[in-house]
C-alpha angles and dihedrals in degrees: 000000000000095000089058094046093048090050093044120114092241094056088048092053094044096046094048090059131041121252089247091064090046090057091045094240131127123240113261121211117219120259117271095256096053116100124217107255095180090102093046090055093048097230110180107215091190092065116121097243096033093103092054094055094097091048090048092050091048091051091050090051093051089049088051092052090049091049091051089059097057114070092208095054098049091106088058088052091053090050091052094050091074092052093047091049093052092049092048 
């Protein structure tokens, strides 16, 4: 149930701090020669689920790592790679 998950303590903790802080990493700015492609992609930062994209990416990455460990699920991991590459 999505309502239960959204009200859970875990969701509250994760949504209150960026995914970078959860991983213990520092934010990295792009190199000087790299253009900002955000406007070219047409991302709408006012969308309802926009703030949750980093958390979703992190959860999908954890799912990928879990699928890699199971020999029977490796094909599922390969299918998830394309999605993760598009999100990155």
